[in-house]
DSSP file (Angstrom, degrees, kcal/mol; ACC not computed):
  #  RESIDUE AA STRUCTURE BP1 BP2  ACC     N-H-->O    O-->H-N    N-H-->O    O-->H-N    TCO  KAPPA ALPHA  PHI   PSI    X-CA   Y-CA   Z-CA
    1    1 A M     >        0   0    0      0, 0.0     4,-2.4     0, 0.0     5,-0.2   0.000 360.0 360.0 360.0 -23.7   -8.8  -26.0    6.6
    2    2 A E  H  >  +     0   0    0      2,-0.2     4,-2.2     1,-0.2     5,-0.2   0.908 360.0  47.5 -63.9 -38.7   -6.4  -24.9    3.8
    3    3 A A  H  > S+     0   0    0      2,-0.2     4,-2.7     1,-0.2     5,-0.2   0.948 111.6  49.9 -65.5 -47.2   -6.7  -21.3    4.8
    4    4 A K  H  > S+     0   0    0      1,-0.2     4,-2.5     2,-0.2    -2,-0.2   0.902 110.7  50.2 -58.0 -42.6   -6.2  -22.2    8.5
    5    5 A A  H  X S+     0   0    0     -4,-2.4     4,-2.1     2,-0.2    -1,-0.2   0.890 111.1  48.9 -65.3 -40.0   -3.1  -24.2    7.5
    6    6 A G  H  X S+     0   0    0     -4,-2.2     4,-2.1    -5,-0.2    -2,-0.2   0.907 111.1  50.0 -65.7 -39.5   -1.7  -21.3    5.5
    7    7 A E  H  X S+     0   0    0     -4,-2.7     4,-2.4     2,-0.2    -2,-0.2   0.905 108.9  52.7 -63.7 -43.5   -2.3  -18.9    8.3
    8    8 A L  H  X S+     0   0    0     -4,-2.5     4,-2.1     1,-0.2    -1,-0.2   0.919 109.2  48.3 -58.2 -45.8   -0.5  -21.3   10.7
    9    9 A L  H  X S+     0   0    0     -4,-2.1     4,-1.8     1,-0.2    -1,-0.2   0.891 110.0  52.7 -64.5 -39.6    2.5  -21.5    8.5
   10   10 A A  H  X S+     0   0    0     -4,-2.1     4,-1.2     1,-0.2    -1,-0.2   0.891 107.3  52.9 -61.7 -38.4    2.5  -17.6    8.2
   11   11 A V  H  < S+     0   0    0     -4,-2.4     3,-0.4     1,-0.2     6,-0.3   0.919 110.6  46.7 -66.3 -41.4    2.4  -17.4   12.0
   12   12 A F  H  < S+     0   0    0     -4,-2.1    -1,-0.2     1,-0.2    -2,-0.2   0.783 110.8  51.6 -72.0 -25.8    5.4  -19.7   12.3
   13   13 A K  H  < S+     0   0    0     -4,-1.8    -1,-0.2    -5,-0.2    -2,-0.2   0.704  93.4  84.4 -79.8 -17.3    7.4  -17.8    9.6
   14   14 A N    ><  -     0   0    0     -4,-1.2     3,-1.3    -3,-0.4    -1,-0.0  -0.769  63.8-161.9 -88.6 116.2    6.8  -14.5   11.3
   15   15 A P  T 3  S+     0   0    0      0, 0.0    -1,-0.1     0, 0.0    -4,-0.0   0.683  85.8  64.6 -73.3 -15.9    9.5  -13.9   14.1
   16   16 A N  T 3  S+     0   0    0      2,-0.1     2,-0.3    -3,-0.0    -5,-0.1   0.539  75.9 103.4 -84.9  -5.2    7.3  -11.2   15.7
   17   17 A V  S <  S-     0   0    0     -3,-1.3     5,-0.0    -6,-0.3    -6,-0.0  -0.608  76.0-114.8 -81.5 137.3    4.4  -13.5   16.6
   18   18 A S     >  -     0   0    0     -2,-0.3     4,-1.7     1,-0.1     5,-0.2  -0.211  15.2-117.6 -69.4 159.0    4.3  -14.4   20.3
   19   19 A I  H  > S+     0   0    0      1,-0.2     4,-2.4     2,-0.2     5,-0.2   0.916 115.4  54.1 -61.1 -44.2    4.8  -17.9   21.7
   20   20 A D  H  > S+     0   0    0      1,-0.2     4,-2.2     2,-0.2    -1,-0.2   0.862 107.7  50.2 -63.9 -38.2    1.3  -17.9   23.1
   21   21 A S  H  > S+     0   0    0      2,-0.2     4,-1.9     1,-0.2    -1,-0.2   0.848 109.3  51.5 -67.0 -33.7   -0.2  -17.0   19.7
   22   22 A R  H  X S+     0   0    0     -4,-1.7     4,-2.3     2,-0.2    -2,-0.2   0.930 111.3  46.9 -70.1 -43.9    1.8  -19.8   18.1
   23   23 A V  H  X S+     0   0    0     -4,-2.4     4,-2.3     1,-0.2    -2,-0.2   0.888 110.9  52.5 -65.2 -37.9    0.5  -22.3   20.7
   24   24 A A  H  X S+     0   0    0     -4,-2.2     4,-1.9    -5,-0.2    -1,-0.2   0.891 109.5  48.9 -63.5 -41.0   -3.1  -21.1   20.2
   25   25 A H  H  X S+     0   0    0     -4,-1.9     4,-2.1     2,-0.2    -2,-0.2   0.894 111.5  49.6 -67.5 -41.2   -2.9  -21.5   16.5
   26   26 A L  H  X S+     0   0    0     -4,-2.3     4,-2.5     1,-0.2    -2,-0.2   0.914 111.1  49.8 -60.7 -42.7   -1.5  -25.1   16.9
   27   27 A T  H  X S+     0   0    0     -4,-2.3     4,-2.0     1,-0.2    -2,-0.2   0.881 109.3  50.7 -68.1 -35.5   -4.2  -25.9   19.3
   28   28 A A  H  X S+     0   0    0     -4,-1.9     4,-1.8     2,-0.2    -1,-0.2   0.897 113.3  44.9 -72.0 -39.0   -6.9  -24.6   16.9
   29   29 A I  H  X S+     0   0    0     -4,-2.1     4,-2.7     2,-0.2    -2,-0.2   0.899 110.7  54.4 -72.9 -35.7   -5.6  -26.7   14.0
   30   30 A K  H  X S+     0   0    0     -4,-2.5     4,-2.3     2,-0.2    -2,-0.2   0.912 106.8  52.2 -59.6 -43.4   -5.2  -29.8   16.3
   31   31 A S  H  X S+     0   0    0     -4,-2.0     4,-1.4     1,-0.2    -1,-0.2   0.940 111.2  46.1 -59.8 -46.0   -8.9  -29.3   17.2
   32   32 A D  H  X S+     0   0    0     -4,-1.8     4,-2.4     1,-0.2     3,-0.4   0.920 111.5  52.5 -61.6 -44.7   -9.8  -29.3   13.4
   33   33 A I  H  < S+     0   0    0     -4,-2.7    -1,-0.2     1,-0.2    -2,-0.2   0.872 108.3  50.6 -60.5 -37.8   -7.6  -32.3   12.8
   34   34 A K  H  < S+     0   0    0     -4,-2.3    -1,-0.2    -5,-0.2    -2,-0.2   0.810 121.9  32.6 -70.3 -28.2   -9.3  -34.3   15.5
   35   35 A Q  H  < S+     0   0    0     -4,-1.4     2,-0.3    -3,-0.4    -2,-0.2   0.670 118.4  38.8-105.0 -18.3  -12.7  -33.5   14.2
   36   36 A K  S  < S-     0   0    0     -4,-2.4     2,-0.2    -5,-0.2    -1,-0.1  -0.891  80.2-100.5-134.2 154.8  -12.4  -33.3   10.4
   37   37 A N        -     0   0    0     -2,-0.3    39,-0.1     1,-0.1    -3,-0.1  -0.497  40.7-121.7 -69.9 149.3  -10.7  -34.9    7.5
   38   38 A V        -     0   0    0     -2,-0.2     5,-0.1    37,-0.1    -1,-0.1  -0.860  23.4-126.1 -96.2 118.3   -7.7  -33.0    6.3
   39   39 A P    >>  -     0   0    0      0, 0.0     3,-1.8     0, 0.0     4,-0.7  -0.326  18.5-120.3 -62.2 145.6   -7.8  -32.0    2.7
   40   40 A E  H >> S+     0   0    0      1,-0.3     3,-0.7     2,-0.2     4,-0.6   0.833 110.9  63.9 -55.6 -34.2   -4.9  -33.0    0.5
   41   41 A E  H 34 S+     0   0    0      1,-0.2     4,-0.3     2,-0.1    -1,-0.3   0.706 105.5  45.1 -66.1 -17.1   -4.1  -29.3   -0.3
   42   42 A A  H <> S+     0   0    0     -3,-1.8     4,-2.2     2,-0.1    -1,-0.2   0.600  90.4  85.5 -99.6 -12.6   -3.4  -28.6    3.4
   43   43 A I  H <X S+     0   0    0     -3,-0.7     4,-2.4    -4,-0.7     5,-0.2   0.905  90.8  43.7 -58.7 -51.6   -1.2  -31.7    4.2
   44   44 A V  H  X S+     0   0    0     -4,-0.6     4,-2.9     1,-0.2    -1,-0.2   0.918 114.4  50.8 -64.0 -43.8    2.2  -30.3    3.0
   45   45 A T  H  > S+     0   0    0     -4,-0.3     4,-2.1     1,-0.2    -1,-0.2   0.902 111.5  47.5 -63.9 -38.5    1.6  -27.0    4.7
   46   46 A I  H  X S+     0   0    0     -4,-2.2     4,-3.0     2,-0.2     5,-0.2   0.913 111.6  49.8 -67.2 -42.4    0.7  -28.6    8.0
   47   47 A F  H  X S+     0   0    0     -4,-2.4     4,-1.9    -5,-0.2    -2,-0.2   0.918 110.4  51.0 -63.2 -41.8    3.6  -30.9    7.9
   48   48 A D  H  X S+     0   0    0     -4,-2.9     4,-1.8     2,-0.2    -1,-0.2   0.922 113.3  45.7 -58.8 -44.9    6.0  -27.9    7.2
   49   49 A T  H  X S+     0   0    0     -4,-2.1     4,-2.4     1,-0.2    -2,-0.2   0.924 110.2  51.9 -65.6 -45.3    4.5  -26.0   10.1
   50   50 A L  H  X S+     0   0    0     -4,-3.0     4,-2.8     1,-0.2     5,-0.2   0.857 106.7  54.8 -61.1 -35.1    4.7  -28.9   12.5
   51   51 A R  H  X S+     0   0    0     -4,-1.9     4,-1.0    -5,-0.2    -1,-0.2   0.944 111.0  45.7 -65.8 -45.1    8.4  -29.4   11.6
   52   52 A L  H  < S+     0   0    0     -4,-1.8     4,-0.3     1,-0.2    -2,-0.2   0.877 113.5  50.5 -63.9 -37.0    9.0  -25.8   12.5
   53   53 A A  H >< S+     0   0    0     -4,-2.4     3,-1.6     1,-0.2    12,-0.2   0.950 110.0  46.9 -67.9 -49.1    7.0  -26.2   15.7
   54   54 A I  H 3< S+     0   0    0     -4,-2.8    -1,-0.2     1,-0.3    -2,-0.2   0.701 110.4  55.3 -70.6 -17.0    8.7  -29.3   17.0
   55   55 A N  T 3< S+     0   0    0     -4,-1.0    -1,-0.3    -5,-0.2    -2,-0.2   0.454  83.7 118.3 -91.5   0.0   12.1  -27.7   16.2
   56   56 A S    <   -     0   0    0     -3,-1.6     6,-0.1    -4,-0.3    -3,-0.1  -0.332  64.6-140.9 -69.4 147.5   11.2  -24.6   18.4
   57   57 A Q  S    S+     0   0    0      4,-0.0     2,-0.7     5,-0.0    -1,-0.1   0.559  80.6  94.1 -84.7  -8.3   13.4  -23.9   21.4
   58   58 A H  S  > S-     0   0    0      1,-0.2     4,-2.6    -5,-0.1     3,-0.5  -0.765  71.4-147.2 -85.3 114.7   10.3  -22.9   23.3
   59   59 A Y  H  > S+     0   0    0     -2,-0.7     4,-2.9     1,-0.2     5,-0.2   0.869  94.9  52.6 -51.8 -43.4    9.0  -25.9   25.2
   60   60 A S  H  > S+     0   0    0      1,-0.2     4,-1.9     2,-0.2    -1,-0.2   0.884 111.9  45.2 -65.8 -36.2    5.3  -25.0   25.0
   61   61 A V  H  > S+     0   0    0     -3,-0.5     4,-2.3     2,-0.2    -1,-0.2   0.921 115.9  46.4 -72.7 -41.1    5.5  -24.6   21.2
   62   62 A A  H  X S+     0   0    0     -4,-2.6     4,-2.6     2,-0.2    -2,-0.2   0.915 113.1  49.7 -63.1 -41.9    7.4  -27.9   20.7
   63   63 A S  H  X S+     0   0    0     -4,-2.9     4,-2.2    -5,-0.3    -1,-0.2   0.895 112.4  46.3 -63.9 -41.9    5.1  -29.7   23.1
   64   64 A A  H  X S+     0   0    0     -4,-1.9     4,-2.6    -5,-0.2    -1,-0.2   0.869 112.2  53.2 -69.4 -36.3    2.0  -28.4   21.2
   65   65 A G  H  X S+     0   0    0     -4,-2.3     4,-2.9   -12,-0.2    -2,-0.2   0.944 108.2  48.3 -63.2 -48.4    3.7  -29.3   17.9
   66   66 A F  H  X S+     0   0    0     -4,-2.6     4,-2.5     2,-0.2    -2,-0.2   0.922 113.1  48.4 -57.2 -45.9    4.4  -32.9   19.0
   67   67 A S  H  X S+     0   0    0     -4,-2.2     4,-2.0     1,-0.2    -1,-0.2   0.937 112.9  46.9 -60.8 -45.6    0.8  -33.3   20.2
   68   68 A T  H  X S+     0   0    0     -4,-2.6     4,-2.5     1,-0.2    -2,-0.2   0.920 111.7  52.5 -63.0 -42.3   -0.6  -31.8   16.9
   69   69 A L  H  X S+     0   0    0     -4,-2.9     4,-2.6     1,-0.2    -1,-0.2   0.896 106.4  52.8 -62.9 -40.2    1.7  -34.1   14.9
   70   70 A G  H  X S+     0   0    0     -4,-2.5     4,-1.9     1,-0.2    -1,-0.2   0.934 114.3  41.8 -57.6 -47.8    0.6  -37.2   16.8
   71   71 A H  H  X S+     0   0    0     -4,-2.0     4,-2.5     1,-0.2    -2,-0.2   0.864 112.6  54.5 -68.6 -34.5   -3.1  -36.4   16.0
   72   72 A F  H  X S+     0   0    0     -4,-2.5     4,-2.4     2,-0.2    -2,-0.2   0.909 108.4  48.9 -67.8 -41.9   -2.2  -35.4   12.4
   73   73 A L  H  X S+     0   0    0     -4,-2.6     4,-1.7     2,-0.2    -1,-0.2   0.898 112.1  48.7 -62.0 -40.5   -0.5  -38.7   11.8
   74   74 A K  H  X S+     0   0    0     -4,-1.9     4,-2.1     2,-0.2    -2,-0.2   0.892 110.5  51.2 -64.9 -40.8   -3.5  -40.6   13.2
   75   75 A R  H  X S+     0   0    0     -4,-2.5     4,-1.9     1,-0.2    -2,-0.2   0.886 110.0  49.3 -63.8 -39.9   -5.9  -38.6   11.1
   76   76 A L  H  <>S+     0   0    0     -4,-2.4     5,-3.1     2,-0.2     4,-0.3   0.848 109.2  52.3 -68.6 -32.6   -3.9  -39.3    8.0
   77   77 A S  H ><5S+     0   0    0     -4,-1.7     3,-1.0     3,-0.2    -2,-0.2   0.909 109.6  49.2 -65.5 -44.3   -3.9  -43.0    8.8
   78   78 A I  H 3<5S+     0   0    0     -4,-2.1    -2,-0.2     1,-0.2    -1,-0.2   0.876 110.7  50.4 -63.6 -37.0   -7.7  -42.9    9.2
   79   79 A Q  T 3<5S-     0   0    0     -4,-1.9    -1,-0.2    -5,-0.2    -2,-0.2   0.522 115.3-118.0 -77.2  -5.4   -8.0  -41.2    5.9
   80   80 A N  T < 5S+     0   0    0     -3,-1.0     3,-0.3    -4,-0.3    -3,-0.2   0.904  70.3 138.9  64.1  44.8   -5.8  -43.8    4.2
   81   81 A Q    >>< +     0   0    0     -5,-3.1     3,-1.3     1,-0.2     4,-1.1  -0.181   9.1 136.0-109.4  35.5   -3.2  -41.2    3.4
   82   82 A Q  H 3>  +     0   0    0      1,-0.3     4,-2.7     2,-0.2     5,-0.2   0.773  64.0  67.4 -57.2 -31.4   -0.1  -43.2    4.2
   83   83 A Q  H 3> S+     0   0    0     -3,-0.3     4,-2.4     1,-0.2    -1,-0.3   0.867 100.5  49.6 -59.3 -36.0    1.6  -42.0    1.0
   84   84 A W  H <> S+     0   0    0     -3,-1.3     4,-2.7     2,-0.2     5,-0.3   0.896 109.4  50.6 -69.5 -39.7    1.7  -38.5    2.5
   85   85 A I  H  X S+     0   0    0     -4,-1.1     4,-2.1     1,-0.2    -2,-0.2   0.961 112.4  47.5 -66.1 -45.5    3.2  -39.7    5.8
   86   86 A L  H  X S+     0   0    0     -4,-2.7     4,-0.7     1,-0.2    -2,-0.2   0.928 116.6  43.0 -63.7 -44.5    6.0  -41.7    3.9
   87   87 A S  H  < S+     0   0    0     -4,-2.4     3,-0.3    -5,-0.2     4,-0.2   0.902 119.6  40.3 -71.2 -36.8    6.9  -38.8    1.7
   88   88 A Q  H >X S+     0   0    0     -4,-2.7     3,-1.3     1,-0.2     4,-0.7   0.699  99.0  75.4 -83.8 -20.1    6.8  -36.0    4.4
   89   89 A A  H >X S+     0   0    0     -4,-2.1     4,-2.3    -5,-0.3     3,-0.7   0.804  82.9  68.0 -63.3 -28.3    8.4  -38.1    7.1
   90   90 A R  H 3< S+     0   0    0     -4,-0.7    -1,-0.3    -3,-0.3    -2,-0.1   0.836 100.6  48.6 -62.6 -27.8   11.8  -37.7    5.4
   91   91 A N  H <4 S+     0   0    0     -3,-1.3     4,-0.4    -4,-0.2    -1,-0.2   0.694 112.9  49.8 -79.6 -17.8   11.6  -33.9    6.3
   92   92 A L  H <X S+     0   0    0     -4,-0.7     4,-2.9    -3,-0.7     3,-0.4   0.810  91.9  73.8 -87.7 -32.5   10.7  -34.8    9.9
   93   93 A Y  H  X S+     0   0    0     -4,-2.3     4,-2.7     1,-0.2     5,-0.2   0.856  93.3  52.2 -53.5 -44.9   13.4  -37.4   10.7
   94   94 A P  H  > S+     0   0    0      0, 0.0     4,-1.8     0, 0.0    -1,-0.2   0.906 114.3  43.7 -59.1 -39.3   16.3  -34.9   11.1
   95   95 A V  H  > S+     0   0    0     -4,-0.4     4,-2.3    -3,-0.4    -2,-0.2   0.931 114.6  48.4 -73.2 -42.9   14.4  -32.7   13.5
   96   96 A L  H  X S+     0   0    0     -4,-2.9     4,-1.3     1,-0.2    -1,-0.2   0.890 109.6  54.3 -60.8 -37.2   13.0  -35.7   15.5
   97   97 A L  H  < S+     0   0    0     -4,-2.7     4,-0.5    -5,-0.3     3,-0.3   0.920 108.5  48.7 -63.6 -41.6   16.6  -37.1   15.6
   98   98 A E  H >< S+     0   0    0     -4,-1.8     3,-1.4     1,-0.2    -1,-0.2   0.906 109.3  52.7 -61.1 -42.8   17.8  -33.9   17.1
   99   99 A R  H >< S+     0   0    0     -4,-2.3     3,-1.5     1,-0.3    -1,-0.2   0.709  92.4  72.4 -70.9 -19.9   15.0  -33.9   19.6
  100  100 A L  T 3< S+     0   0    0     -4,-1.3    45,-0.3    -3,-0.3    -1,-0.3   0.765 103.2  43.8 -62.0 -22.3   15.9  -37.4   20.8
  101  101 A G  T <  S+     0   0    0     -3,-1.4    -1,-0.2    -4,-0.5    40,-0.2   0.193  85.1 136.9-105.5  15.8   18.9  -35.8   22.4
  102  102 A D    <   -     0   0    0     -3,-1.5     6,-0.1     2,-0.1    -3,-0.1  -0.197  63.3-124.4 -63.9 153.9   17.1  -32.8   23.9
  103  103 A H  S    S+     0   0    0      4,-0.1     2,-0.5     5,-0.0    -1,-0.1   0.712  93.6  80.4 -75.0 -18.7   18.0  -31.8   27.5
  104  104 A K  S  > S-     0   0    0      1,-0.2     4,-1.8     2,-0.0     3,-0.2  -0.801  71.9-150.7 -91.3 122.8   14.2  -32.1   28.5
  105  105 A E  H  > S+     0   0    0     -2,-0.5     4,-2.6     1,-0.2     5,-0.2   0.871  96.1  56.6 -58.9 -36.7   13.1  -35.7   29.1
  106  106 A R  H  > S+     0   0    0      1,-0.2     4,-2.2     2,-0.2    -1,-0.2   0.894 106.7  49.8 -62.3 -39.3    9.5  -34.9   28.0
  107  107 A V  H  > S+     0   0    0      2,-0.2     4,-2.4    -3,-0.2    -1,-0.2   0.905 110.8  49.9 -65.7 -41.6   10.8  -33.6   24.6
  108  108 A R  H  X S+     0   0    0     -4,-1.8     4,-2.5     1,-0.2    -2,-0.2   0.921 111.8  48.0 -66.4 -42.6   12.9  -36.8   24.1
  109  109 A A  H  X S+     0   0    0     -4,-2.6     4,-2.2     2,-0.2    -1,-0.2   0.885 110.7  50.5 -64.2 -37.9    9.9  -38.9   25.0
  110  110 A Q  H  X S+     0   0    0     -4,-2.2     4,-2.0     2,-0.2    -2,-0.2   0.936 110.4  50.4 -63.7 -43.4    7.6  -37.0   22.6
  111  111 A S  H  X S+     0   0    0     -4,-2.4     4,-2.5     1,-0.2     3,-0.2   0.940 110.8  48.5 -60.0 -48.4   10.2  -37.4   19.8
  112  112 A A  H  X S+     0   0    0     -4,-2.5     4,-2.1     1,-0.2    -1,-0.2   0.876 108.4  55.2 -59.4 -37.3   10.4  -41.2   20.5
  113  113 A S  H  X S+     0   0    0     -4,-2.2     4,-1.9     2,-0.2    -1,-0.2   0.868 107.9  47.2 -63.8 -36.9    6.7  -41.4   20.5
  114  114 A I  H  X S+     0   0    0     -4,-2.0     4,-3.0     2,-0.2     5,-0.2   0.896 109.1  54.4 -67.8 -41.5    6.5  -39.8   17.0
  115  115 A F  H  X S+     0   0    0     -4,-2.5     4,-2.0     1,-0.2    -2,-0.2   0.889 108.4  50.4 -61.3 -36.3    9.3  -42.2   15.8
  116  116 A T  H  X S+     0   0    0     -4,-2.1     4,-1.3     2,-0.2    -1,-0.2   0.910 110.4  49.0 -65.5 -43.2    7.0  -45.1   17.0
  117  117 A E  H  < S+     0   0    0     -4,-1.9     3,-0.3     1,-0.2     4,-0.3   0.921 114.5  44.9 -61.1 -44.7    4.0  -43.6   15.1
  118  118 A L  H >X S+     0   0    0     -4,-3.0     4,-2.7     1,-0.2     3,-1.5   0.815 104.6  63.8 -67.6 -32.0    6.2  -43.3   12.0
  119  119 A W  H 3< S+     0   0    0     -4,-2.0     4,-0.3     1,-0.3    -1,-0.2   0.843  94.0  61.0 -60.1 -35.3    7.6  -46.8   12.5
  120  120 A S  T 3< S+     0   0    0     -4,-1.3    -1,-0.3    -3,-0.3    -2,-0.2   0.687 117.0  31.0 -70.7 -15.3    4.1  -48.2   12.1
  121  121 A H  T <4 S+     0   0    0     -3,-1.5    -2,-0.2    -4,-0.3    -1,-0.2   0.704 139.1  15.6-107.2 -30.6    4.1  -46.7    8.5
  122  122 A A     X  +     0   0    0     -4,-2.7     4,-2.5     1,-0.1     5,-0.3  -0.580  66.1 168.5-145.1  71.6    7.8  -46.8    7.5
  123  123 A S  H  > S+     0   0    0     -4,-0.3     4,-2.6     1,-0.2     5,-0.3   0.865  76.8  53.6 -64.7 -36.0    9.6  -49.2    9.9
  124  124 A N  H  > S+     0   0    0      2,-0.2     4,-2.1     1,-0.2    -1,-0.2   0.935 111.9  44.0 -64.4 -43.4   12.8  -49.3    7.8
  125  125 A D  H  > S+     0   0    0      2,-0.2     4,-2.1     1,-0.2    -2,-0.2   0.931 115.7  46.9 -64.7 -45.9   13.2  -45.5    7.7
  126  126 A A  H  X S+     0   0    0     -4,-2.5     4,-2.3     1,-0.2     5,-0.2   0.937 113.4  48.7 -61.6 -46.2   12.4  -45.0   11.4
  127  127 A E  H  X>S+     0   0    0     -4,-2.6     4,-3.3    -5,-0.3     5,-0.6   0.891 108.3  55.6 -60.7 -40.5   14.7  -47.7   12.5
  128  128 A Y  I  X>S+     0   0    0     -4,-2.1     4,-2.5    -5,-0.3     5,-0.7   0.947 109.4  44.9 -55.3 -52.7   17.5  -46.3   10.3
  129  129 A Y  I  X>S+     0   0    0     -4,-2.1     5,-2.3     3,-0.2     4,-0.8   0.909 120.3  40.0 -65.1 -42.8   17.4  -42.9   11.9
  130  130 A V  I  <>S+     0   0    0     -4,-2.3     5,-2.1     3,-0.2    -2,-0.2   0.945 127.2  31.0 -70.2 -46.8   17.2  -44.3   15.5
  131  131 A L  I  <5S+     0   0    0     -4,-3.3     5,-0.3    -5,-0.2    -3,-0.2   0.897 128.1  35.5 -83.7 -40.4   19.6  -47.2   15.1
  132  132 A E  I  <<S+     0   0    0     -4,-2.5    -3,-0.2    -5,-0.6    -1,-0.1   0.672 132.7  22.1 -92.2 -17.0   22.1  -45.9   12.5
  133  133 A C  I  X<S+     0   0    0     -4,-0.8     4,-0.7    -5,-0.7    -3,-0.2   0.773 128.8  31.8-114.3 -61.0   22.1  -42.2   13.6
  134  134 A A  I  4<S+     0   0    0     -5,-2.3     3,-0.4     1,-0.2    -3,-0.2   0.889 118.7  50.2 -72.1 -39.7   21.0  -41.6   17.1
  135  135 A L  T  4<S+     0   0    0     -5,-2.1    -1,-0.2    -6,-0.2    -4,-0.1   0.864 119.0  37.8 -69.4 -35.1   22.3  -44.8   18.7
  136  136 A V  T  4 S+     0   0    0     -5,-0.3    -1,-0.2    -6,-0.2    -2,-0.2   0.441 100.1 101.3 -98.5  -0.1   25.8  -44.4   17.2
  137  137 A G  S  < S-     0   0    0     -4,-0.7    -3,-0.1    -3,-0.4    -4,-0.0   0.026  82.1-108.5 -74.3-173.9   25.9  -40.6   17.6
  138  138 A K  S    S+     0   0    0      4,-0.0    -1,-0.1     5,-0.0     3,-0.1   0.607  85.6  99.3 -95.1 -13.8   27.7  -38.7   20.3
  139  139 A N     >  -     0   0    0      1,-0.2     4,-1.8    -5,-0.1     5,-0.1  -0.654  56.8-160.4 -77.8 114.9   24.8  -37.4   22.3
  140  140 A P  H  > S+     0   0    0      0, 0.0     4,-2.4     0, 0.0    -1,-0.2   0.842  91.5  53.6 -66.4 -32.6   24.3  -39.7   25.4
  141  141 A R  H  > S+     0   0    0    -40,-0.2     4,-2.6     2,-0.2     5,-0.2   0.933 108.4  49.6 -67.2 -42.8   20.7  -38.6   25.9
  142  142 A A  H  > S+     0   0    0    -41,-0.2     4,-2.2     2,-0.2    -1,-0.2   0.879 111.8  49.9 -61.7 -38.4   19.9  -39.5   22.2
  143  143 A K  H  X S+     0   0    0     -4,-1.8     4,-2.1     2,-0.2    -2,-0.2   0.926 111.1  48.0 -65.0 -46.0   21.6  -42.9   22.8
  144  144 A E  H  X S+     0   0    0     -4,-2.4     4,-2.0     1,-0.2    -2,-0.2   0.927 114.0  46.3 -60.3 -44.9   19.6  -43.6   25.9
  145  145 A T  H  X S+     0   0    0     -4,-2.6     4,-2.9   -45,-0.3    -1,-0.2   0.881 109.9  54.8 -66.5 -36.2   16.3  -42.6   24.3
  146  146 A S  H  X S+     0   0    0     -4,-2.2     4,-2.8    -5,-0.2    -1,-0.2   0.889 108.0  49.6 -62.9 -38.3   17.2  -44.7   21.3
  147  147 A M  H  X S+     0   0    0     -4,-2.1     4,-1.9     2,-0.2    -1,-0.2   0.894 112.0  46.9 -67.4 -39.5   17.7  -47.7   23.5
  148  148 A L  H  X S+     0   0    0     -4,-2.0     4,-2.3     2,-0.2    -2,-0.2   0.929 113.4  49.7 -63.4 -47.3   14.4  -47.1   25.3
  149  149 A W  H  X S+     0   0    0     -4,-2.9     4,-3.1     1,-0.2     5,-0.3   0.944 109.8  50.8 -57.7 -50.8   12.7  -46.7   21.9
  150  150 A L  H  X S+     0   0    0     -4,-2.8     4,-2.4     1,-0.2    -1,-0.2   0.874 109.2  51.0 -59.9 -38.4   14.2  -49.9   20.5
  151  151 A S  H  X S+     0   0    0     -4,-1.9     4,-1.7     2,-0.2    -1,-0.2   0.930 113.6  44.9 -65.4 -43.8   13.0  -51.8   23.6
  152  152 A S  H  X S+     0   0    0     -4,-2.3     4,-2.3     2,-0.2    -2,-0.2   0.912 116.0  45.6 -65.7 -44.0    9.5  -50.5   23.2
  153  153 A V  H  X S+     0   0    0     -4,-3.1     4,-2.8     1,-0.2     5,-0.2   0.847 108.1  56.7 -70.8 -33.3    9.4  -51.1   19.5
  154  154 A G  H  X S+     0   0    0     -4,-2.4     4,-2.2    -5,-0.3    -1,-0.2   0.904 108.6  48.1 -60.5 -40.5   10.8  -54.5   19.8
  155  155 A T  H  X S+     0   0    0     -4,-1.7     4,-2.8     2,-0.2    -2,-0.2   0.929 111.1  50.6 -63.8 -47.1    8.0  -55.4   22.2
  156  156 A L  H  X S+     0   0    0     -4,-2.3     4,-2.1     2,-0.2    -2,-0.2   0.892 109.8  49.8 -56.4 -42.6    5.5  -54.0   19.7
  157  157 A A  H  X S+     0   0    0     -4,-2.8     4,-2.5     2,-0.2     5,-0.2   0.912 111.6  48.9 -61.3 -43.9    6.9  -56.0   16.9
  158  158 A H  H  X S+     0   0    0     -4,-2.2     4,-2.3     1,-0.2    -2,-0.2   0.936 112.6  47.6 -62.6 -47.6    6.8  -59.1   18.9
  159  159 A L  H  X S+     0   0    0     -4,-2.8     4,-2.3     1,-0.2    -1,-0.2   0.855 111.9  49.9 -62.3 -37.1    3.2  -58.5   19.9
  160  160 A Y  H  X S+     0   0    0     -4,-2.1     4,-2.4     2,-0.2    -2,-0.2   0.905 110.7  49.0 -71.2 -41.3    2.2  -57.7   16.3
  161  161 A R  H  X S+     0   0    0     -4,-2.5     4,-2.4     2,-0.2     5,-0.2   0.909 112.0  50.2 -59.3 -43.8    3.9  -61.0   15.0
  162  162 A K  H  X S+     0   0    0     -4,-2.3     4,-2.1    -5,-0.2    -2,-0.2   0.914 110.4  48.8 -62.9 -45.0    2.1  -62.9   17.7
  163  163 A W  H  X S+     0   0    0     -4,-2.3     4,-2.4     2,-0.2    -2,-0.2   0.889 111.2  49.9 -61.4 -40.6   -1.2  -61.3   16.8
  164  164 A V  H  X S+     0   0    0     -4,-2.4     4,-1.6     1,-0.2    -2,-0.2   0.937 111.9  47.8 -68.2 -44.8   -0.7  -62.1   13.1
  165  165 A L  H  < S+     0   0    0     -4,-2.4     4,-0.4     1,-0.2    -2,-0.2   0.868 114.8  46.8 -63.6 -36.3    0.2  -65.7   13.8
  166  166 A T  H  < S+     0   0    0     -4,-2.1     3,-0.4    -5,-0.2    -2,-0.2   0.922 122.1  31.7 -74.0 -42.1   -2.8  -66.2   16.1
  167  167 A Y  H  < S+     0   0    0     -4,-2.4    -2,-0.2    -5,-0.2    -1,-0.2   0.520 108.2  65.5-100.6  -2.6   -5.5  -64.6   13.9
  168  168 A S     <        0   0    0     -4,-1.6    -1,-0.2    -5,-0.2    -2,-0.1   0.539 360.0 360.0 -92.9  -5.5   -4.2  -65.4   10.5
  169  169 A L              0   0    0     -4,-0.4    -1,-0.2    -3,-0.4    -2,-0.1   0.442 360.0 360.0 -82.9 360.0   -4.8  -69.2   11.0
């Protein structure tokens, strides 16, 4: 998978590669991520590529990037590699923050979904970017998405606390 991750990054750094090829490469690595453990040597490269993908102005690339990132975060959780999520999330937050204010509702929803996924690993960091940056920023779409995100995460936190109280006794 290290070679495939390196090839994926090269595809995203080459401006002459077509959109369809980028999506196909993302889909291929997502398939591997869903089926196999990700070796530590490939983690940073995959995070770097996914940051480029979700920052793409092409909807199909960004959408494939968000989808792959969601599966990637789940795979790293399964592998007990939360330290990689915590360290690499710092590079993702600015891009995710920008996408919270995107003109396409689907992109905003995908970004909020990734913030929710990251919140389960680093709640303080995720909350900071949504509440202290997006919610007080100038972009009205980012503000609206932040409010919706806050509502959903607040519900999740409430349910989690209730679950802990119920099953820890």
